[in-house]
N, C-alpha and C positions, 0 to 999 in steps of 0.2 A: 504494500500500500504506500501511497505517496502522502506526504504531509502538506496538503494544499489549503488554500484559503477557505475559511468556514463560510457557510451560508448564513449571513446575518442580515437578512433583508429588512427586518423590522427595526434595525438600529441605525444610528448615524455613525458613519465611519469617517474618521479624519485620517487622511494619508499624510504623514509627517516625515520629511526627510531629516535624518538625524546624523550629525557629524560623528566621526570616530571618537572613541574614548568613553569615559565614565558618563552615565546618564544623569546622575544627580537625582535618582528616584529610588524610593524604597518600594519593593514589589512583593506580592504574595501570589503563589499559584496554589489553589485549593486542590489537594490531592484527590478529593472525592468528586471534584467537578473540573478536571483539567481542560475541558473543551471551551471554557469561558476565558481562557488566556490568563495574563498576569494582571492582577488588580493593583493599581497605584495606591499605596497606603500612606506615603509621605513624599513631599517634593522639596528638595534642597533649594534654598534661595539662590544658589549659584547655578542651578539648572538653566541652560541656555534657551530652552523652549518652555519654561515654566508658565508663561502667560497663555499658552495654548492648551494646558491640561489642568485637571483638578483631581483631588483625591477622590477615588471611586471610579475613575475612568479605567478602561481595560485595554492593555496591549494584546491584540488577538493575533496579529501576524507581523512577521519581520521578513521583508523581501518576498512576500507572498506565501511564506511558510507559516503554518499554524504554530502558535506558542502554547505548549501543553506542559512544559516544565521549566524551571528556572534556568537550566543549562541552555535552553533555546535562546535566551537573551544574550549569551556570550558568543554566539556564532557571528563571525565577521565583525566583531566589535572594533577592529582596527580599520574598518572601511565605512564609507558612506552607506547608510541603510534607510529603507523605507518602512516605517512602522504603520500598521493599520490599527487605529485606536477607536474603540467604542466609547463615545463620550456619555458620561452619566447624565449630563444636563440635557442632551438632545436626543434621547432615545425616542424614535418614531420613524416614519417612512421618509427619511431624507439621507442624503449622502453628502459629506463635505469633501471636496477635492481641492487640495492646495489652498485651504482657507476659505473656499467659496462653497456655500451650501446649495445643493441642488435637490429639490423635492421631486418625488416620483408621483 
């Protein structure tokens, strides 16, 4: 099986390009529910993209691959990556692409 992007049609997805290095996020993957990605539990003030996230948002994909365990967050951490994030505040039938929200 391949680890591909989840079907999250009812949620708002933010596609965020993240620079290499430390994220500045504290994350948790629920072992009983790994399909929901990594939940952001804290955001460091030094995080370069802190204004685009909030506690409770979920990182569900990195470069199109599902996040099901903490180790997935370390893949290609030395490269530019694209994160798929389900935003807590915008759950509904909309998709945010590059900071622009497109409703379906």
